[in-house]
Backbone bond lengths (Angstrom), bond angles and torsions (degrees), N, CA, C in turn:
res aa  C-N    CA-C-N  psi(-1)  N-CA   C-N-CA  omega(-1)  CA-C   N-CA-C  phi
1 X - - - 1.456 - - 1.522 109.56 -
2 X 1.314 117.25 138.60 1.455 120.17 179.41 1.518 109.85 -131.87
3 X 1.309 116.21 161.39 1.456 121.82 179.44 1.518 109.01 -112.22
4 X 1.334 115.87 131.68 1.460 121.20 179.64 1.508 108.45 -114.06
5 X 1.320 117.48 133.34 1.453 121.60 179.47 1.520 109.96 -100.87
6 X 1.354 115.09 134.40 1.456 121.51 178.94 1.528 108.76 -116.70
7 X 1.333 116.25 132.21 1.452 121.34 -179.25 1.525 109.50 -76.05
8 X 1.306 118.63 134.93 1.465 122.97 177.33 1.517 109.59 -121.36
9 X 1.328 115.78 171.94 1.460 120.47 -178.81 1.525 111.84 -64.13
10 X 1.329 117.21 -25.26 1.467 120.88 -178.53 1.526 111.69 -83.90
11 X 1.337 116.48 -1.12 1.464 121.93 -178.05 1.523 112.55 61.15
12 X 1.311 115.51 23.99 1.464 120.36 176.25 1.517 107.49 -120.37
13 X 1.343 116.45 84.59 1.465 119.23 -174.74 1.520 112.22 -63.71
14 X 1.346 117.48 125.21 1.468 119.63 177.34 1.517 110.23 -73.97
15 X 1.308 115.41 153.43 1.460 120.56 177.17 1.523 108.35 -96.70
16 X 1.310 116.12 116.19 1.456 121.83 -176.55 1.521 109.27 -113.72
17 X 1.296 115.68 122.94 1.462 120.10 -179.86 1.521 110.76 -72.93
18 X 1.305 115.76 138.81 1.458 121.75 169.95 1.516 107.74 -124.90
19 X 1.329 116.05 148.76 1.453 120.61 -171.00 1.524 111.22 -119.63
20 X 1.310 115.45 144.53 1.458 120.34 175.15 1.523 109.26 -77.15
21 X 1.311 115.34 146.95 1.460 120.65 177.53 1.525 109.35 -85.23
22 X 1.326 115.42 140.11 1.458 119.48 177.86 1.521 109.75 -130.92
23 X 1.304 115.52 155.91 1.470 121.56 176.57 1.524 108.99 -99.10
24 X 1.333 115.59 132.39 1.465 119.67 176.53 1.528 109.08 -133.80
25 X 1.311 115.55 154.56 1.456 120.08 176.49 1.524 108.95 -74.52
26 X 1.307 116.37 132.31 1.461 120.31 179.38 1.521 111.62 -58.53
27 X 1.315 116.47 -32.14 1.466 120.40 -179.08 1.524 112.08 -66.42
28 X 1.337 118.07 -17.15 1.459 121.81 -178.87 1.532 111.95 -89.17
29 X 1.330 117.32 -12.93 1.462 120.44 -175.99 1.523 110.85 -82.09
30 X 1.329 115.02 148.23 1.463 121.88 178.62 1.525 108.42 -111.41
31 X 1.326 116.47 132.24 1.460 120.74 178.42 1.525 109.76 -81.66
32 X 1.318 115.02 143.87 1.460 120.95 -176.56 1.531 109.96 -80.88
33 X 1.346 118.95 113.71 1.460 120.68 -179.71 1.525 113.00 -68.87
34 X 1.339 116.83 -15.36 1.466 120.77 179.36 1.525 112.60 -90.72
35 X 1.309 117.41 -5.29 1.465 120.25 -174.91 1.527 111.18 -55.91
36 X 1.349 118.24 115.49 1.465 120.93 -177.17 1.528 113.89 -83.25
37 X 1.321 115.87 -10.25 1.467 120.05 -176.90 1.528 109.84 -82.15
38 X 1.323 116.42 116.00 1.456 120.93 -178.46 1.526 110.63 -109.09
39 X 1.309 115.51 149.22 1.463 121.58 178.58 1.513 109.49 -128.66
40 X 1.319 116.31 135.88 1.456 120.89 175.05 1.528 109.45 -76.89
41 X 1.322 116.20 168.46 1.471 119.69 176.83 1.525 110.61 -60.57
42 X 1.323 115.55 -37.75 1.468 119.90 -179.83 1.526 110.57 -65.16
43 X 1.331 116.68 -39.85 1.463 120.29 179.22 1.529 110.92 -68.94
44 X 1.321 116.68 -38.31 1.470 118.76 176.64 1.528 110.94 -65.41
45 X 1.321 116.43 -36.20 1.464 119.89 175.96 1.531 110.21 -62.76
46 X 1.332 116.72 -40.54 1.460 120.37 178.22 1.525 111.11 -66.88
47 X 1.331 116.51 -37.34 1.467 119.84 176.85 1.521 110.21 -62.70
48 X 1.328 116.29 -40.45 1.462 121.12 176.90 1.539 109.69 -61.56
49 X 1.328 116.39 -43.06 1.466 120.72 177.41 1.527 111.32 -60.92
50 X 1.328 115.86 -37.77 1.467 119.05 -178.82 1.527 111.05 -67.98
51 X 1.339 117.30 -36.77 1.468 120.19 175.59 1.526 110.32 -62.68
52 X 1.334 115.81 -43.09 1.458 119.89 -178.54 1.525 111.62 -68.42
53 X 1.331 116.67 -30.64 1.467 121.22 -176.86 1.519 112.25 -84.87
54 X 1.343 117.16 -47.21 1.467 121.05 -172.01 1.527 113.75 -112.85
55 X 1.328 117.27 -11.80 1.452 119.76 -174.74 1.525 111.42 85.49
56 X 1.333 115.66 -175.76 1.464 121.27 -179.62 1.522 108.51 -92.92
57 X 1.314 116.81 99.84 1.464 121.07 -173.05 1.522 112.90 -110.26
58 X 1.329 117.52 2.55 1.458 120.70 179.16 1.529 108.70 -128.87
59 X 1.305 116.40 125.90 1.455 119.47 -171.53 1.525 112.60 -85.46
60 X 1.313 115.12 144.73 1.457 123.02 175.13 1.522 108.17 -78.49
61 X 1.336 116.47 142.94 1.461 121.74 177.75 1.524 108.45 -112.15
62 X 1.346 116.07 130.84 1.461 120.74 177.97 1.533 109.18 -124.37
63 X 1.330 115.25 161.56 1.466 118.72 176.23 1.524 110.07 -95.62
64 X 1.316 115.93 -173.10 1.455 121.01 -176.20 1.532 113.14 -67.75
65 X 1.344 116.15 -12.63 1.466 120.64 178.92 1.526 112.49 -105.17
66 X 1.328 116.10 15.43 1.470 123.13 179.68 1.533 112.69 67.16
67 X 1.349 116.53 20.68 1.460 121.08 174.05 1.523 108.67 -82.24
68 X 1.319 117.13 132.19 1.468 120.59 179.41 1.525 109.05 -73.60
69 X 1.321 115.98 119.22 1.460 121.78 -179.30 1.521 110.71 -96.12
70 X 1.313 115.51 -29.88 1.471 120.63 178.95 1.526 108.28 -148.73
71 X 1.332 116.89 119.40 1.460 120.41 178.11 1.512 114.36 114.84
72 X 1.342 117.28 26.48 1.464 120.44 -179.70 1.532 112.28 -57.50
73 X 1.305 117.15 -44.80 1.468 119.96 -177.36 1.524 111.61 -69.91
74 X 1.335 116.05 -36.52 1.456 118.93 178.45 1.529 110.56 -64.79
75 X 1.333 115.97 -40.12 1.465 119.13 178.13 1.528 110.73 -64.66
76 X 1.316 116.79 -41.62 1.467 121.22 -179.45 1.521 111.17 -62.46
77 X 1.334 116.15 -48.01 1.465 120.29 -177.38 1.528 110.69 -67.63
78 X 1.318 117.32 -41.73 1.461 119.87 178.39 1.531 110.98 -60.93
79 X 1.328 116.29 -39.76 1.458 119.98 178.18 1.518 111.19 -63.90
80 X 1.340 116.05 -42.24 1.467 120.80 178.96 1.521 111.52 -65.92
81 X 1.339 116.59 -25.74 1.457 120.91 179.10 1.535 111.88 -82.68
82 X 1.334 116.03 -2.43 1.457 119.20 176.06 1.515 115.81 100.59
83 X 1.347 117.07 3.18 1.469 119.20 179.08 1.523 109.99 -68.08
84 X 1.314 117.12 140.35 1.464 122.28 178.55 1.518 111.46 -102.09
85 X 1.335 116.26 -32.32 1.458 121.85 179.36 1.516 110.18 -124.48
86 X 1.314 115.73 157.72 1.459 120.29 177.73 1.521 108.30 -143.79
87 X 1.328 116.29 147.77 1.462 121.37 176.85 1.521 109.25 -85.13
88 X 1.335 115.87 128.98 1.468 119.56 -176.42 1.524 110.58 -133.74
89 X 1.321 113.71 165.66 1.462 122.26 166.65 1.525 106.37 -107.40
90 X 1.312 116.37 128.50 1.471 120.52 179.36 1.528 108.81 -107.96
91 X 1.322 115.02 123.99 1.470 120.20 -178.81 1.522 109.67 -126.11
92 X 1.297 115.91 138.55 1.467 121.19 177.33 1.529 108.79 -88.84
93 X 1.320 116.52 123.82 1.467 121.99 177.42 1.521 109.10 -105.41
94 X 1.312 116.34 138.53 1.462 119.29 -175.15 1.520 112.95 -72.09
95 X 1.343 116.72 -24.78 1.463 119.55 175.26 1.527 109.11 -161.54
96 X 1.335 116.16 176.70 1.463 120.59 -176.64 1.519 112.30 -65.71
97 X 1.333 117.19 -32.86 1.458 119.37 -179.17 1.516 112.08 -68.30
98 X 1.339 116.74 -37.63 1.463 118.85 176.31 1.525 109.63 -63.62
99 X 1.337 115.59 -40.08 1.466 119.50 177.32 1.527 110.94 -62.39
100 X 1.338 117.38 -41.87 1.471 120.90 179.13 1.531 111.46 -65.10
101 X 1.327 116.02 -39.92 1.468 120.03 178.85 1.526 110.11 -63.22
102 X 1.329 115.91 -42.01 1.469 120.09 177.33 1.524 110.24 -60.38
103 X 1.330 117.09 -47.41 1.459 121.73 -178.72 1.519 111.09 -60.73
104 X 1.329 116.47 -45.45 1.458 120.81 178.83 1.535 111.01 -61.36
105 X 1.334 115.43 -41.78 1.467 119.98 -179.06 1.518 111.40 -63.77
106 X 1.328 116.73 -46.38 1.458 120.52 -178.60 1.528 112.20 -63.99
107 X 1.325 116.41 -34.83 1.463 120.13 -178.09 1.524 113.08 -79.41
108 X 1.330 116.57 -25.73 1.463 118.58 -169.88 1.526 115.13 -116.74
109 X 1.319 117.52 -11.65 1.463 119.09 -178.90 1.522 109.59 -86.92
110 X 1.292 116.23 99.87 1.462 120.83 176.85 1.519 108.43 -158.28
111 X 1.293 116.03 162.51 1.454 120.48 -178.98 1.519 111.80 -80.38
112 X 1.315 115.34 -177.19 1.463 120.75 176.46 1.526 108.70 -115.21
113 X 1.320 114.81 147.02 1.459 119.87 -176.85 1.522 111.23 -81.17
114 X 1.327 115.19 135.52 1.459 120.58 167.39 1.522 106.09 -76.14
115 X 1.316 116.90 113.23 1.467 120.40 -170.75 1.523 112.76 -66.62
116 X 1.341 117.23 -31.34 1.461 119.36 177.88 1.532 110.49 -67.94
117 X 1.335 116.37 -43.05 1.468 120.04 178.31 1.528 110.62 -67.53
118 X 1.339 115.64 -38.34 1.460 120.33 178.78 1.524 109.67 -61.33
119 X 1.336 116.11 -48.20 1.463 120.41 -179.97 1.522 111.44 -62.64
120 X 1.342 116.20 -37.65 1.466 120.07 -179.61 1.527 110.73 -64.59
121 X 1.341 116.28 -39.60 1.464 119.82 178.95 1.525 110.97 -69.09
122 X 1.336 116.27 -41.43 1.461 120.04 176.74 1.521 111.16 -62.68
123 X 1.314 116.01 -36.05 1.470 120.66 179.95 1.534 110.51 -62.75
124 X 1.336 116.70 -38.17 1.467 120.47 178.09 1.524 110.73 -66.39
125 X 1.337 116.89 -39.80 1.463 120.08 177.12 1.523 110.71 -65.44
126 X 1.322 116.11 -38.59 1.466 120.82 177.71 1.526 110.70 -62.10
127 X 1.326 115.60 -43.80 1.470 120.45 -179.29 1.531 111.08 -63.13
128 X 1.328 117.09 -29.45 1.465 121.46 -179.04 1.529 112.76 -98.15
129 X 1.350 115.67 13.20 1.475 121.59 178.80 1.527 112.93 58.47
130 X 1.347 117.13 38.89 1.464 121.22 -179.18 1.534 111.94 -116.10
131 X 1.342 117.46 4.72 1.461 120.26 -174.74 1.524 112.25 -68.49
132 X 1.330 116.88 -38.03 1.462 120.39 179.00 1.522 110.03 -64.60
133 X 1.318 116.74 -38.71 1.463 121.51 178.16 1.527 110.52 -59.27
134 X 1.332 116.53 -44.46 1.459 120.83 177.27 1.527 110.50 -63.08
135 X 1.337 116.71 -44.24 1.455 120.76 -179.97 1.515 112.28 -56.04
136 X 1.329 116.83 -38.90 1.468 121.09 179.21 1.530 112.28 -67.13
137 X 1.323 116.00 -23.90 1.463 120.14 -177.73 1.522 113.12 -90.50
138 X 1.332 117.29 -19.03 1.470 119.74 -176.68 1.523 112.39 -122.20
139 X 1.337 116.59 12.94 1.476 121.66 177.19 1.522 112.49 59.40
140 X 1.340 115.99 44.54 1.458 122.14 175.41 1.525 109.12 -126.75
141 X 1.316 116.00 140.13 1.456 119.38 175.03 1.532 109.51 -70.99
142 X 1.314 114.88 146.47 1.468 119.32 178.61 1.523 110.48 -59.63
143 X 1.339 116.49 -37.23 1.474 119.95 179.87 1.525 111.56 -63.61
144 X 1.356 117.38 -33.95 1.463 120.28 178.02 1.525 110.83 -67.77
145 X 1.326 116.13 -38.51 1.461 119.60 178.98 1.529 110.72 -68.08
146 X 1.312 116.13 -37.25 1.464 119.87 176.98 1.522 110.01 -65.23
147 X 1.325 116.32 -40.37 1.467 120.58 178.02 1.526 110.19 -61.44
148 X 1.333 116.29 -40.28 1.463 120.30 178.29 1.526 110.62 -62.49
149 X 1.326 116.32 -42.31 1.470 120.40 177.80 1.523 110.05 -59.22
150 X 1.324 116.26 -44.59 1.464 120.56 -178.65 1.526 111.30 -63.98
151 X 1.330 115.95 -36.45 1.460 119.62 -178.26 1.522 112.64 -72.44
152 X 1.342 116.00 -39.42 1.449 119.07 -168.51 1.524 114.91 -117.48
153 X 1.317 117.61 10.26 1.461 117.37 175.08 1.519 108.40 -64.40
154 X 1.321 115.44 145.51 1.460 120.13 -176.25 1.521 111.05 -56.85
155 X 1.308 116.36 -35.35 1.468 120.48 -179.45 1.521 111.31 -61.88
156 X 1.327 117.16 -46.39 1.463 120.24 -178.00 1.520 112.36 -70.84
157 X 1.348 116.47 -43.95 1.457 119.48 -177.43 1.519 111.23 -65.59
158 X 1.336 117.63 -37.04 1.463 120.42 -179.36 1.516 113.12 -72.78
159 X 1.330 117.15 -14.68 1.461 120.18 -178.49 1.524 113.06 -103.97
160 X 1.344 117.58 15.81 1.459 121.10 179.69 1.524 110.00 -69.20
161 X 1.319 116.35 128.91 1.463 120.83 175.36 1.514 110.16 -83.15
162 X 1.329 118.35 148.77 1.451 121.18 178.24 1.519 108.85 -83.42
163 X 1.327 116.79 114.60 1.456 122.67 -179.40 1.522 108.94 -133.31
164 X 1.330 116.59 146.52 1.455 121.11 176.31 1.522 108.16 -98.52
165 X 1.331 116.36 115.54 1.457 120.03 -176.76 1.519 113.11 -99.56
166 X 1.318 118.32 8.96 1.453 120.99 -173.89 1.522 112.57 -51.85
167 X 1.336 117.08 -44.97 1.462 120.75 -175.13 1.522 112.90 -106.42
168 X 1.320 116.89 13.27 1.456 119.97 179.72 1.527 110.49 -76.53
169 X 1.325 116.24 145.52 1.457 121.64 171.10 1.512 107.18 -104.18
170 X 1.334 116.24 112.95 1.450 120.53 -174.80 1.517 110.25 -110.07
171 X 1.305 116.63 140.89 1.455 121.08 179.13 1.519 108.56 -129.74
172 X 1.318 115.88 97.18 1.453 119.64 -178.00 1.517 112.19 -73.19
173 X 1.328 116.73 -19.95 1.456 119.44 179.23 1.525 109.90 -68.79
174 X 1.342 116.78 -42.62 1.464 120.71 179.13 1.519 111.88 -77.13
175 X 1.320 117.08 -31.80 1.459 120.62 -177.53 1.529 109.90 -136.38
176 X 1.331 118.10 84.35 1.463 120.97 -176.07 1.523 114.03 -64.63
177 X 1.333 117.59 -15.15 1.462 120.22 178.80 1.526 111.93 -92.30
178 X 1.334 116.55 3.25 1.455 119.98 -174.22 1.518 112.39 -61.23
179 X 1.304 116.52 -35.79 1.458 119.22 -176.83 1.521 111.95 -64.19
180 X 1.336 117.82 -19.20 1.465 120.45 177.79 1.525 111.93 -81.63
181 X 1.343 116.98 -12.08 1.465 120.41 -174.09 1.522 112.86 -96.80
182 X 1.335 116.87 -11.89 1.451 120.33 -176.72 1.517 110.71 -124.62
183 X 1.310 115.67 164.49 1.453 118.74 179.13 1.516 110.61 -148.83
184 X 1.311 115.91 171.44 1.453 121.77 176.34 1.525 109.11 -84.72
185 X 1.319 115.18 -160.09 1.459 119.03 -177.93 1.528 112.08 -70.13
186 X 1.317 116.92 -25.18 1.460 120.09 179.26 1.518 109.88 -151.27
187 X 1.301 116.00 173.59 1.465 121.11 -174.37 1.531 112.50 -64.35
188 X 1.342 116.02 -36.34 1.469 118.58 -179.26 1.521 111.26 -64.18
189 X 1.339 116.87 -40.76 1.463 120.24 178.17 1.522 110.66 -64.83
190 X 1.316 115.58 -42.20 1.470 120.55 179.07 1.526 110.30 -59.74
191 X 1.328 115.48 -47.16 1.453 120.63 -179.67 1.525 111.34 -61.00
192 X 1.331 116.18 -41.93 1.465 120.15 -179.78 1.524 110.87 -62.51
193 X 1.333 116.62 -44.13 1.462 120.79 -178.47 1.518 111.05 -63.75
194 X 1.319 116.70 -48.36 1.460 120.45 -177.73 1.532 110.74 -63.82
195 X 1.323 116.14 -39.77 1.459 119.82 179.02 1.520 110.88 -62.17
196 X 1.331 116.60 -45.11 1.461 119.87 -179.84 1.520 111.31 -64.02
197 X 1.315 116.76 -37.01 1.459 120.24 -178.64 1.522 112.14 -62.96
198 X 1.318 116.89 -29.65 1.467 119.94 -177.99 1.522 111.97 -67.17
199 X 1.326 117.09 -18.16 1.463 120.05 -178.00 1.527 112.26 -108.24
200 X 1.326 116.71 15.88 1.464 121.85 179.96 1.518 109.22 -110.66
201 X 1.295 116.74 139.27 1.459 122.50 178.19 1.518 110.36 -55.85
202 X 1.335 116.93 140.49 1.467 121.71 -175.99 1.522 112.88 -52.54
203 X 1.337 117.34 -37.97 1.455 120.51 -175.80 1.527 111.90 -65.34
204 X 1.315 116.69 -24.27 1.460 120.12 -175.08 1.526 113.39 -104.58
205 X 1.318 117.26 3.56 1.465 119.34 -173.58 1.530 112.95 -66.18
206 X 1.315 116.38 -37.28 1.458 118.36 -177.06 1.522 111.33 -62.50
207 X 1.334 116.89 -50.95 1.460 120.30 179.06 1.517 111.20 -65.14
208 X 1.335 116.09 -37.72 1.459 119.86 179.91 1.524 110.87 -63.27
209 X 1.327 116.78 -40.40 1.459 120.26 179.73 1.517 110.93 -63.22
210 X 1.327 116.76 -45.43 1.461 120.53 179.39 1.527 110.82 -60.76
211 X 1.333 116.02 -42.84 1.463 119.97 179.56 1.521 111.26 -63.10
212 X 1.331 115.88 -45.35 1.463 119.53 -178.77 1.525 111.37 -66.41
213 X 1.328 116.10 -39.67 1.470 119.87 179.93 1.504 110.60 -61.58
214 X 1.325 116.23 -47.98 1.463 120.24 -176.18 1.521 111.77 -70.51
215 X 1.312 117.25 -24.76 1.462 119.66 177.80 1.522 111.29 -73.85
216 X 1.316 117.16 -15.13 1.470 121.76 -179.62 1.532 111.22 -107.75
217 X 1.312 117.15 20.78 1.473 119.69 -178.28 1.522 111.21 -67.67
């Protein structure tokens, strides 16, 4: 293990630990029974596809007892693919709570996507007939990615008409494209509603839309 110093504007360089990579037998690793991150079979299949396409580019982190702190699913899929060894980072944690804090941080510390930029990038993949390939790697149907492009392409978002939906009766079952025809008071509200709808079961989308619309009156 070595320490690297980085210069900052305050001229007080912080000391940041860096760790050497080591090889360990997958059979020696212990899976974390507390791991809250779950993966469906479809997502594990996509993870397997990503290994085959890009290789193993993200390292598993283990503690001093060979417990996997970050990368449980990657270890599982690699083992199922026949790997015997895996490259890991081994870190000593002073107690279980420090280990839990690390795990929570690694799972939850990430940025948020700009949906217009995301849609623009997906649109380029669509134009080059690569959208299905991406879908196979991230466990998303190509049709869902196309729907996202339609919802958040700059052209569609910039052409939203201002309408008050407070007293509207909407039926997404009869008209599944209805949500593309209406909007909230502003683009941010519209984006929030559509984003939330993507994570709601189809049977509940109609009531959910009405609730979200009226909450933004």
